TIVORO-812058 format. One record per residue: z, x, y of N, C-alpha, C in turn; residue number from 1; residue in three letters. Coordinates in Angstrom, 2 decimals. Example, Ala and Ser with C-alpha at 12.3 -4.5 7.8 and 13.67 -1.06 7.14 Angstrom:
// residues 2
     n.c3     n.c1     n.c2    ca.c3    ca.c1    ca.c2     c.c3     c.c1     c.c2  num  residuo
     7.80    13.19    -5.69     7.80    12.30    -4.50     7.80    13.20    -3.30    1      Ala
     7.08    12.85    -2.25     7.14    13.67    -1.06     7.87    12.90     0.03    2      Ser
This chain:
// residues 105
     n.c3     n.c1     n.c2    ca.c3    ca.c1    ca.c2     c.c3     c.c1     c.c2  num  residuo
    27.61    39.71     2.46    28.14    40.52     3.55    28.37    41.96     3.09    1      Unk
    29.08    42.11     1.96    29.34    43.47     1.46    28.07    44.16     1.02    2      Unk
    27.11    43.39     0.48    25.85    43.99     0.05    25.09    44.59     1.24    3      Unk
    25.14    43.89     2.37    24.49    44.41     3.58    25.15    45.71     4.03    4      Unk
    26.48    45.74     3.99    27.21    46.95     4.38    26.87    48.11     3.45    5      Unk
    26.76    47.82     2.17    26.43    48.86     1.20    25.03    49.40     1.47    6      Unk
    24.09    48.50     1.77    22.73    48.94     2.09    22.72    49.77     3.36    7      Unk
    23.46    49.35     4.36    23.56    50.12     5.60    24.13    51.51     5.34    8      Unk
    25.15    51.56     4.47    25.75    52.85     4.13    24.74    53.76     3.43    9      Unk
    23.94    53.17     2.54    22.94    53.97     1.84    21.90    54.52     2.81   10      Unk
    21.50    53.70     3.77    20.54    54.15     4.78    21.15    55.28     5.61   11      Unk
    22.41    55.12     6.01    23.08    56.17     6.78    23.21    57.46     5.97   12      Unk
    23.50    57.32     4.68    23.61    58.51     3.83    22.27    59.22     3.71   13      Unk
    21.18    58.45     3.65    19.84    59.06     3.60    19.54    59.78     4.92   14      Unk
    19.90    59.13     6.04    19.71    59.78     7.34    20.50    61.07     7.43   15      Unk
    21.73    61.04     6.92    22.57    62.24     6.93    21.95    63.34     6.08   16      Unk
    21.45    62.97     4.91    20.81    63.95     4.03    19.58    64.56     4.69   17      Unk
    18.75    63.73     5.33    17.57    64.23     6.03    17.96    65.16     7.17   18      Unk
    19.00    64.78     7.88    19.48    65.59     8.99    19.96    66.95     8.48   19      Unk
    20.68    66.95     7.39    21.18    68.20     6.81    20.03    69.11     6.37   20      Unk
    18.99    68.52     5.79    17.84    69.31     5.35    17.10    69.92     6.54   21      Unk
    16.92    69.12     7.59    16.25    69.64     8.78    17.09    70.73     9.45   22      Unk
    18.37    70.51     9.52    19.26    71.51    10.12    19.21    72.81     9.32   23      Unk
    19.18    72.69     8.01    19.11    73.88     7.16    17.82    74.66     7.42   24      Unk
    16.72    73.95     7.62    15.44    74.62     7.91    15.53    75.37     9.24   25      Unk
    16.15    74.75    10.25    16.31    75.42    11.54    17.25    76.61    11.43   26      Unk
    18.29    76.50    10.60    19.21    77.62    10.41    18.50    78.80     9.75   27      Unk
    17.61    78.51     8.81    16.84    79.57     8.17    15.90    80.23     9.17   28      Unk
    15.27    79.42    10.01    14.37    79.97    11.03    15.15    80.81    12.04   29      Unk
    16.37    80.36    12.38    17.21    81.12    13.29    17.61    82.46    12.66   30      Unk
    17.92    82.45    11.39    18.28    83.70    10.70    17.09    84.67    10.72   31      Unk
    15.88    84.14    10.51    14.69    84.99    10.56    14.48    85.55    11.97   32      Unk
    14.71    84.71    12.96    14.56    85.14    14.36    15.58    86.23    14.69   33      Unk
    16.81    86.02    14.26    17.86    87.04    14.49    17.50    88.35    13.81   34      Unk
    16.96    88.26    12.61    16.54    89.46    11.88    15.41    90.17    12.63   35      Unk
    14.47    89.39    13.15    13.37    89.98    13.92    13.91    90.66    15.18   36      Unk
    14.90    90.04    15.82    15.52    90.64    17.02    16.15    91.99    16.66   37      Unk
    16.85    92.04    15.54    17.48    93.29    15.11    16.45    94.36    14.83   38      Unk
    15.36    94.01    14.16    14.30    94.97    13.87    13.62    95.43    15.15   39      Unk
    13.48    94.52    16.10    12.85    94.87    17.37    13.67    95.92    18.11   40      Unk
    15.00    95.78    18.05    15.89    96.74    18.71    15.77    98.14    18.08   41      Unk
    15.52    98.17    16.78    15.42    99.45    16.07    14.05   100.11    16.27   42      Unk
    13.06    99.32    16.65    11.70    99.83    16.71    11.46   100.68    17.95   43      Unk
    10.39   101.43    17.88     9.99   102.25    19.03     9.28   101.38    20.05   44      Unk
     8.49   102.00    20.88     7.78   101.28    21.92     6.58   100.51    21.40   45      Unk
     6.00   100.95    20.29     4.85   100.25    19.73     5.31    99.13    18.82   46      Unk
     5.06    97.90    19.26     5.41    96.75    18.45     4.18    95.86    18.32   47      Unk
     4.14    95.11    17.24     3.00    94.25    16.96     3.48    92.83    16.68   48      Unk
     2.59    91.90    16.98     2.90    90.49    16.78     1.80    89.90    15.91   49      Unk
     2.19    89.08    14.94     1.21    88.45    14.07     0.87    87.09    14.66   50      Unk
    -0.42    86.89    14.91    -0.91    85.60    15.41    -1.99    85.16    14.43   51      Unk
    -1.69    84.15    13.66    -2.64    83.71    12.63    -2.84    84.81    11.62   52      Unk
    -4.07    85.29    11.52    -4.38    86.36    10.57    -4.56    87.71    11.27   53      Unk
    -4.17    87.75    12.54    -4.32    88.98    13.31    -2.97    89.61    13.63   54      Unk
    -2.95    90.93    13.66    -1.78    91.66    14.12    -2.17    92.33    15.43   55      Unk
    -1.48    91.94    16.50    -1.85    92.40    17.83    -0.72    93.22    18.43   56      Unk
    -1.09    94.34    19.03    -0.09    95.16    19.72     0.38    94.39    20.95   57      Unk
     1.69    94.41    21.18     2.25    93.66    22.29     3.36    94.45    22.95   58      Unk
     3.75    94.01    24.13     4.84    94.66    24.84     6.17    94.27    24.20   59      Unk
     7.02    95.24    24.01     8.32    95.02    23.39     9.14    94.01    24.19   60      Unk
     9.13    94.13    25.51     9.92    93.23    26.35     9.42    91.79    26.25   61      Unk
     8.11    91.63    26.14     7.52    90.28    26.03     7.94    89.63    24.71   62      Unk
     7.87    90.38    23.64     8.27    89.84    22.33     9.76    89.54    22.33   63      Unk
    10.55    90.40    22.94    12.00    90.16    23.02    12.29    88.86    23.75   64      Unk
    11.60    88.63    24.87    11.79    87.38    25.62    11.41    86.17    24.79   65      Unk
    10.29    86.26    24.07     9.85    85.16    23.22    10.88    84.86    22.13   66      Unk
    11.40    85.92    21.51    12.39    85.72    20.45    13.69    85.13    21.00   67      Unk
    14.11    85.59    22.18    15.33    85.05    22.79    15.16    83.57    23.13   68      Unk
    14.00    83.19    23.64    13.74    81.78    23.94    13.74    80.94    22.67   69      Unk
    13.10    81.47    21.63    13.07    80.77    20.35    14.48    80.60    19.80   70      Unk
    15.27    81.64    19.94    16.66    81.62    19.48    17.45    80.51    20.19   71      Unk
    17.30    80.42    21.51    18.00    79.40    22.29    17.59    78.00    21.87   72      Unk
    16.30    77.80    21.68    15.79    76.49    21.29    16.34    76.10    19.91   73      Unk
    16.31    77.04    18.97    16.82    76.75    17.63    18.31    76.45    17.65   74      Unk
    19.07    77.18    18.45    20.51    76.93    18.54    20.78    75.54    19.13   75      Unk
    19.98    75.13    20.12    20.14    73.79    20.69    19.82    72.71    19.67   76      Unk
    18.76    72.93    18.90    18.39    71.95    17.87    19.48    71.83    16.82   77      Unk
    20.04    72.95    16.42    21.11    72.93    15.42    22.33    72.19    15.96   78      Unk
    22.68    72.42    17.22    23.80    71.70    17.84    23.52    70.21    17.88   79      Unk
    22.28    69.85    18.14    21.89    68.44    18.17    22.08    67.81    16.79   80      Unk
    21.69    68.53    15.74    21.89    68.03    14.39    23.38    67.94    14.04   81      Unk
    24.18    68.87    14.54    25.63    68.81    14.32    26.20    67.52    14.92   82      Unk
    25.79    67.20    16.14    26.26    65.97    16.79    25.80    64.74    16.03   83      Unk
    24.54    64.76    15.60    23.99    63.63    14.85    24.77    63.43    13.55   84      Unk
    25.08    64.52    12.86    25.85    64.44    11.62    27.24    63.86    11.88   85      Unk
    27.85    64.29    12.96    29.19    63.80    13.31    29.16    62.28    13.54   86      Unk
    28.15    61.83    14.27    28.03    60.40    14.56    27.82    59.61    13.26   87      Unk
    26.94    60.09    12.41    26.66    59.39    11.15    27.90    59.38    10.26   88      Unk
    28.62    60.51    10.20    29.84    60.56     9.39    30.89    59.58     9.91   89      Unk
    31.00    59.45    11.23    31.93    58.48    11.82    31.54    57.05    11.42   90      Unk
    30.24    56.77    11.51    29.76    55.43    11.15    30.02    55.15     9.68   91      Unk
    29.78    56.14     8.84    30.03    55.96     7.40    31.51    55.73     7.13   92      Unk
    32.37    56.47     7.82    33.81    56.28     7.64    34.26    54.88     8.03   93      Unk
    33.75    54.37     9.14    34.09    53.01     9.58    33.60    51.97     8.59   94      Unk
    32.40    52.16     8.08    31.86    51.22     7.10    32.66    51.24     5.81   95      Unk
    33.07    52.42     5.38    33.88    52.52     4.17    35.21    51.79     4.36   96      Unk
    35.83    51.97     5.52    37.08    51.25     5.81    36.87    49.75     5.78   97      Unk
    35.78    49.29     6.39    35.49    47.86     6.41    35.31    47.32     4.99   98      Unk
    34.61    48.07     4.17    34.40    47.63     2.79    35.70    47.60     2.02   99      Unk
    36.52    48.62     2.21    37.82    48.67     1.53    38.70    47.50     1.98  100      Unk
    38.73    47.27     3.28    39.55    46.19     3.80    39.03    44.82     3.39  101      Unk
    37.73    44.65     3.32    37.18    43.36     2.90    37.41    43.14     1.41  102      Unk
    37.49    44.21     0.63    37.76    44.10    -0.80    39.21    43.74    -1.09  103      Unk
    40.12    44.03    -0.15    41.54    43.72    -0.34    41.84    42.26    -0.07  104      Unk
    40.95    41.61     0.67    41.19    40.21     1.04    40.89    39.25    -0.07  105      Unk
C-alpha cells in the first residue's frame, strides 16, 4: 500500500518538475516578447520582422498587435501552469499526510 503511494508521489513530482520546466520556457518567451514590445515602442516607423531566414518590412501596428496577442497567450499558458502546479502540490501534500498517518499506525 505504502509502496504504491510512494510511486504515485514520485510520478506527481515528475509531473510537477515537467510543469515547472515548461512554465519556465513560457516565462522566458514572455520576457523576450515584452522586450520586443519595448523595442518596438522606441523604434521609428520602419520596422522589420524576421520570418525564417528573411527580414521583411512590416507595419508597426501589425507587429504590435501580433506581439500583444502572443503576450496574452503566453500569460494564459503561464496561469494554466500555475493552476496545474497548485493542484499537484495539493495532491502531494495529501499523499504525504496519508503516508505519515499510515506510518504512525
